C-alpha positions as CSV (number, residue, x, y, z in Angstrom):
1,X,0.2,-0.1,-0.1
2,X,1.3,3.2,-1.1
3,X,2.1,5.7,2.0
4,X,-0.1,8.9,2.3
5,X,2.1,11.9,1.1
6,X,2.2,14.5,4.1
7,X,1.2,18.3,3.1
8,X,4.3,20.6,2.3
9,X,3.9,22.5,5.8
10,X,4.5,19.2,8.1
11,X,7.4,18.0,6.1
12,X,9.4,21.8,6.2
13,X,8.6,21.7,10.0
14,X,10.1,18.7,10.6
15,X,13.3,19.8,8.3
16,X,13.6,22.7,10.8
17,X,13.5,20.7,13.8
18,X,16.2,18.3,12.3
19,X,18.5,21.5,11.7
20,X,17.9,23.1,15.0
21,X,18.6,20.3,16.6
22,X,21.9,19.5,14.4
23,X,22.5,23.5,15.1
24,X,22.1,22.7,18.8
25,X,24.5,19.7,18.7
26,X,27.0,21.6,16.6
27,X,27.6,24.6,18.7
28,X,26.9,22.7,21.9
29,X,29.8,21.2,22.0
30,X,32.4,23.1,19.2
31,X,32.3,26.1,21.3
32,X,34.0,27.1,24.5
33,X,31.8,26.5,27.1
34,X,31.9,30.1,27.8
35,X,30.6,31.0,24.7
36,X,26.7,30.1,25.4
37,X,25.2,33.6,24.1
38,X,27.0,32.9,21.1
39,X,25.0,29.4,20.5
40,X,22.1,31.6,20.9
41,X,22.4,34.2,18.3
42,X,23.1,31.8,16.0
43,X,20.2,29.5,16.9
44,X,17.6,32.6,16.8
45,X,16.7,32.3,13.2
46,X,16.1,29.0,13.3
47,X,14.1,29.2,16.4
48,X,11.7,32.2,14.5
49,X,11.4,30.0,11.2
50,X,10.1,26.8,13.2
51,X,7.9,29.1,15.6
52,X,6.0,30.7,12.6
53,X,5.8,27.2,10.6
54,X,3.9,25.8,14.0
55,X,2.0,28.3,14.0
56,X,0.8,28.3,10.1
57,X,0.3,24.2,10.7
58,X,-3.5,24.8,12.5
59,X,-4.6,26.9,10.0
60,X,-3.8,24.5,6.7
61,X,-5.7,21.9,8.5
62,X,-8.6,24.4,10.0
63,X,-12.3,23.1,8.9
64,X,-14.9,25.1,7.4
65,X,-18.7,24.7,7.8
66,X,-20.4,23.2,5.3
67,X,-23.6,21.9,4.0
68,X,-24.9,19.2,1.5
69,X,-26.4,20.2,-1.3
70,X,-27.0,17.2,-3.4
71,X,-29.5,14.4,-2.9
72,X,-27.7,11.3,-1.7
73,X,-24.0,12.9,-1.8
74,X,-21.6,9.9,-1.6
75,X,-19.2,9.9,1.1
76,X,-15.8,7.8,-0.4
77,X,-12.8,6.6,1.2
78,X,-10.5,8.7,-0.3
79,X,-10.5,11.3,-2.9
80,X,-11.1,9.2,-6.1
81,X,-14.0,8.6,-8.0
82,X,-12.5,5.1,-8.0
83,X,-12.6,5.0,-4.1
84,X,-15.4,2.9,-2.2
85,X,-18.2,4.7,-0.9
86,X,-18.3,5.2,2.7
87,X,-21.9,6.4,2.9
88,X,-24.4,9.0,1.5
89,X,-25.2,12.1,3.1
90,X,-28.4,13.1,2.6
91,X,-29.3,16.7,1.1
92,X,-29.0,19.4,4.3
93,X,-26.8,17.6,6.0
94,X,-24.4,20.0,7.8
95,X,-20.6,19.4,8.1
96,X,-16.8,20.5,8.8
97,X,-14.6,20.4,5.9
98,X,-11.1,20.8,5.0
99,X,-9.8,24.2,4.2
100,X,-8.6,23.4,0.8
101,X,-9.8,20.5,-1.5
102,X,-7.5,17.6,-2.8
103,X,-8.4,16.6,-6.4
104,X,-12.0,17.9,-6.5
105,X,-12.7,16.5,-2.8
106,X,-12.9,17.9,0.3
107,X,-12.5,15.6,3.8
108,X,-15.6,15.8,5.7
109,X,-16.8,15.0,8.8
110,X,-20.5,14.8,9.4
111,X,-22.4,13.5,12.5
112,X,-22.1,9.6,11.6
113,X,-18.9,9.6,9.2
114,X,-15.8,11.2,7.8
115,X,-14.4,10.8,4.6
116,X,-14.1,13.0,1.3
117,X,-17.1,14.5,-1.0
118,X,-16.6,16.4,-4.1
119,X,-16.4,19.9,-4.0
120,X,-19.6,20.2,-6.3
121,X,-22.0,18.3,-3.6
122,X,-20.7,20.9,-1.4
123,X,-22.1,24.5,-0.3
124,X,-20.2,26.7,1.9
125,X,-23.0,29.7,2.0
126,X,-24.3,28.8,5.1
127,X,-26.9,31.6,4.7
128,X,-28.9,29.4,2.6
129,X,-28.3,26.1,4.7
130,X,-31.9,24.9,5.4
131,X,-32.7,24.9,9.3
132,X,-30.9,21.9,11.2
133,X,-33.5,19.6,12.5
134,X,-34.8,19.8,16.3
135,X,-33.7,17.4,18.6
136,X,-36.1,14.7,19.7
137,X,-37.5,15.2,23.2
138,X,-36.0,13.1,25.8
139,X,-37.4,9.7,26.5
140,X,-39.7,10.0,22.7
141,X,-39.8,6.9,21.4
142,X,-38.3,6.7,18.3
143,X,-40.9,6.1,15.2
144,X,-39.9,4.2,11.8
145,X,-43.2,5.7,10.2
146,X,-44.2,8.9,10.0
147,X,-47.6,9.5,11.8
148,X,-50.7,10.2,9.2
149,X,-52.2,13.2,10.0
150,X,-56.1,12.6,9.5
151,X,-58.2,15.9,8.7
152,X,-61.1,16.1,11.0
153,X,-64.2,15.1,9.8
154,X,-66.8,17.4,7.9
155,X,-69.8,15.7,9.6
156,X,-70.5,12.9,11.7
157,X,-73.9,11.4,10.6
158,X,-75.9,10.4,7.3
159,X,-79.5,10.1,7.0
160,X,-80.6,8.4,3.7
161,X,-84.2,7.8,2.7
162,X,-84.6,5.9,-0.6
163,X,-86.7,3.7,-2.9
164,X,-86.9,1.2,-5.8
165,X,-87.4,-1.9,-7.2
166,X,-86.3,-5.4,-5.7
167,X,-86.1,-8.3,-8.3
168,X,-87.1,-11.5,-6.2
169,X,-88.5,-14.4,-8.0
170,X,-91.2,-16.8,-5.4
171,X,-90.5,-19.6,-7.2
172,X,-93.0,-22.0,-5.2
173,X,-95.8,-19.4,-5.6
174,X,-95.6,-19.0,-8.8
175,X,-96.0,-22.7,-9.3
176,X,-98.9,-23.1,-7.2
177,X,-100.8,-20.0,-8.7
178,X,-99.7,-20.8,-11.9
179,X,-98.4,-17.2,-12.9
180,X,-95.4,-15.1,-12.1
181,X,-97.5,-11.9,-11.4
182,X,-95.8,-11.8,-7.8
183,X,-92.4,-11.1,-9.6
184,X,-90.6,-8.1,-9.0
185,X,-91.8,-5.8,-6.1
186,X,-90.9,-2.5,-4.9
187,X,-89.5,-1.5,-1.7
188,X,-88.7,1.9,0.3
189,X,-86.7,2.8,3.6
190,X,-84.3,4.8,5.4
191,X,-80.6,4.6,7.1
192,X,-79.1,6.4,9.0
193,X,-75.1,6.5,9.6
194,X,-72.6,7.0,12.1
195,X,-69.3,7.7,11.2
196,X,-66.8,6.9,13.7
197,X,-63.5,7.7,11.3
198,X,-62.2,8.6,8.1
199,X,-63.7,5.9,6.0
200,X,-65.9,3.8,7.8
201,X,-69.7,4.4,8.7
202,X,-71.8,2.2,11.2
203,X,-75.3,1.4,9.3
204,X,-79.0,1.3,10.8
205,X,-82.0,0.4,7.8
206,X,-85.7,-0.3,8.0
207,X,-87.3,-0.6,4.7
208,X,-90.2,-2.4,3.3
209,X,-90.8,-4.6,0.6
210,X,-94.5,-5.6,-0.9
211,X,-96.3,-6.3,-3.7
212,X,-99.8,-7.3,-4.0
213,X,-102.0,-8.2,-7.3
214,X,-105.5,-9.3,-7.8
215,X,-107.0,-12.1,-10.1
216,X,-109.3,-14.8,-9.9
217,X,-110.1,-18.4,-9.3
218,X,-109.9,-21.0,-11.3
219,X,-113.6,-22.2,-12.5
220,X,-115.4,-24.2,-9.6
221,X,-117.3,-27.0,-11.3
222,X,-120.0,-24.6,-12.4
223,X,-118.0,-22.5,-14.0
224,X,-118.1,-19.3,-11.6
225,X,-114.6,-17.3,-10.4
226,X,-114.4,-15.5,-7.6
227,X,-111.8,-13.3,-7.1
228,X,-108.7,-13.3,-5.1
229,X,-106.2,-10.8,-4.0
230,X,-102.6,-11.9,-3.4
231,X,-99.6,-10.3,-1.3
232,X,-96.1,-10.5,-0.5
233,X,-94.9,-8.9,1.8
234,X,-91.5,-8.1,4.2
235,X,-90.1,-5.5,6.6
236,X,-86.4,-6.1,6.9
237,X,-84.6,-4.4,10.0
238,X,-80.8,-4.6,9.8
239,X,-77.3,-3.2,10.9
240,X,-73.8,-3.2,9.4
241,X,-70.4,-1.9,8.4
242,X,-70.3,0.6,5.4
243,X,-66.8,1.7,3.9
244,X,-65.7,4.9,1.9
245,X,-64.1,3.3,-1.5
246,X,-62.9,6.7,-3.0
247,X,-63.7,9.9,-4.3
248,X,-64.1,11.3,-8.2
249,X,-64.5,15.3,-8.8
250,X,-68.2,15.2,-7.4
251,X,-68.6,11.8,-6.9
252,X,-67.8,9.0,-4.2
253,X,-68.2,5.5,-3.7
254,X,-69.0,3.2,-0.7
255,X,-69.7,-0.6,-0.3
256,X,-71.7,-1.9,2.6
257,X,-72.6,-4.9,4.2
258,X,-75.7,-5.3,6.5
259,X,-77.3,-8.2,8.7
260,X,-80.9,-8.4,10.2
261,X,-84.1,-9.5,10.4
262,X,-87.0,-10.0,8.4
263,X,-89.8,-8.5,10.3
264,X,-93.8,-9.9,8.9
265,X,-92.0,-11.4,5.9
266,X,-95.6,-13.1,4.8
267,X,-98.0,-13.8,1.9
268,X,-101.7,-13.8,1.9
269,X,-104.1,-14.9,0.2
270,X,-107.5,-13.2,0.3
271,X,-111.1,-13.8,-1.7
272,X,-112.3,-10.4,-0.9
273,X,-115.9,-11.6,-0.9
274,X,-115.5,-13.4,1.7
275,X,-112.9,-11.0,3.5
276,X,-111.1,-14.1,5.5
277,X,-107.5,-14.6,4.2
278,X,-105.3,-17.2,4.4
279,X,-101.4,-16.1,5.4
280,X,-98.5,-17.8,5.5
281,X,-95.4,-15.5,7.6
282,X,-92.2,-16.1,9.6
283,X,-89.3,-14.0,10.4
284,X,-86.0,-15.4,8.3
285,X,-82.8,-13.8,8.9
286,X,-81.6,-11.4,5.7
287,X,-78.5,-10.1,4.4
288,X,-77.4,-7.4,2.1
289,X,-74.7,-6.1,-0.1
290,X,-74.7,-2.4,-1.6
291,X,-73.0,-0.2,-3.2
292,X,-73.7,3.8,-3.1
293,X,-72.7,5.7,-6.7
294,X,-73.2,9.3,-5.2
295,X,-73.4,12.8,-6.6
296,X,-72.4,15.9,-4.4
297,X,-75.1,18.4,-5.0
298,X,-73.8,20.4,-1.9
299,X,-71.9,20.3,1.5
300,X,-74.8,18.4,3.2
301,X,-77.0,17.4,0.1
302,X,-76.1,14.0,-2.1
303,X,-78.0,12.1,-4.5
304,X,-77.1,8.8,-4.9
305,X,-78.1,4.8,-6.9
306,X,-77.5,1.8,-4.7
307,X,-77.3,-1.4,-6.3
308,X,-77.3,-4.1,-4.2
309,X,-77.9,-8.0,-3.7
310,X,-80.5,-9.2,-0.7
311,X,-80.7,-12.8,0.6
312,X,-84.1,-13.2,2.9
313,X,-85.7,-16.3,2.4
314,X,-87.8,-18.7,4.2
315,X,-87.9,-22.3,4.8
316,X,-91.4,-24.4,3.5
317,X,-94.3,-22.8,5.5
318,X,-97.6,-24.2,6.3
319,X,-100.7,-21.6,6.7
320,X,-100.4,-19.6,10.6
321,X,-104.3,-18.3,9.7
322,X,-106.4,-20.6,7.3
323,X,-109.0,-18.4,5.9
324,X,-112.0,-20.3,3.9
325,X,-112.4,-20.9,-0.3
326,X,-108.8,-21.2,-0.8
327,X,-108.6,-24.3,-2.3
328,X,-106.4,-23.3,-4.9
329,X,-103.7,-23.7,-1.7
330,X,-104.5,-26.8,-1.5
331,X,-103.3,-30.5,-2.6
332,X,-105.8,-33.2,-2.0
333,X,-107.2,-31.2,0.5
334,X,-104.2,-30.0,2.3
335,X,-102.3,-27.1,2.4
336,X,-99.3,-26.8,0.2
337,X,-96.4,-25.8,2.1
338,X,-94.4,-23.1,0.1
339,X,-91.4,-21.1,0.7
340,X,-91.7,-17.3,0.5
341,X,-88.3,-15.6,-1.2
342,X,-87.1,-12.2,-1.6
343,X,-84.0,-12.7,-2.6
344,X,-82.3,-11.0,-5.8
345,X,-81.3,-7.8,-7.2
346,X,-81.8,-4.5,-5.2
347,X,-81.9,-1.2,-7.4
348,X,-82.8,1.8,-5.3
349,X,-82.5,5.7,-5.8
350,X,-82.8,8.1,-3.1
351,X,-81.0,11.4,-1.4
352,X,-78.6,11.7,1.4
353,X,-77.9,14.3,3.8
354,X,-75.2,14.9,5.8
355,X,-74.7,16.9,9.4
């Protein structure tokens, strides 16, 4: 390994020391013992020269304040582009440097390491240096991730009113009455949401689903028919969570899952001439997955479209209330068990108020 060349000032100082030492030896022994004044006079020029050089040495190795003006400036082991890197210094890092560059590099000492940095990566104009980072409070744990500061919530509650269509198919009833007239009903309701974070709401929802038709019974043996009113209805009461999926201009998108009970889920058949209906009823579990496409009308008022899918059906039921002359609901003199179904696609439109 090649020895590093010593600066010229140090070499000159060593030569002077050698000269002084040599002169001292020469005049210590050669002159007569009483001639010490002559020895001091001869040594004085060398002593003065040595003193001047020693005073100048520290200035040659004085450090200057600087800061890194490039992103990820490379600190190297020596003043060469081919030298191995020691570390990378981020922009704005304050350092001390040697007074003069060597081969376009300054010797640099930072808080973490010492090495050589290109002069183009440094700035000595400390008036433009970025302010140093404030020291951490004693005892405060170091955080590896910068905490994300959430903006305050603009509102806490959402109230929605809506109505639309439910595309259900009550297959058992269709087979029994030989008609699809009870397919696809209507619904309306309301939903209250409590926003407990930036993206999450707790929902409370109630709605009423129904479909009513009027027909005639099959002719009896005398060819007579009677009017029959058929009604299918349910009142789902649900709760669940909604998540804010994103925004685009005046539009926003939400998704939700709710679960609850289908209160008053029933099918009734009433021969209107007698006013004595037969009723099938139950209270099944119901689930709803929905998405809201919202359009901002103002800061507090939004319009929305709500597609979704509902699961609401019962096991096979027998009548809870038996009416008269409802023979079309019977097979061989016994009432036919039927399952009620409101399962299917949901398409609602509505308005939302934020407060």
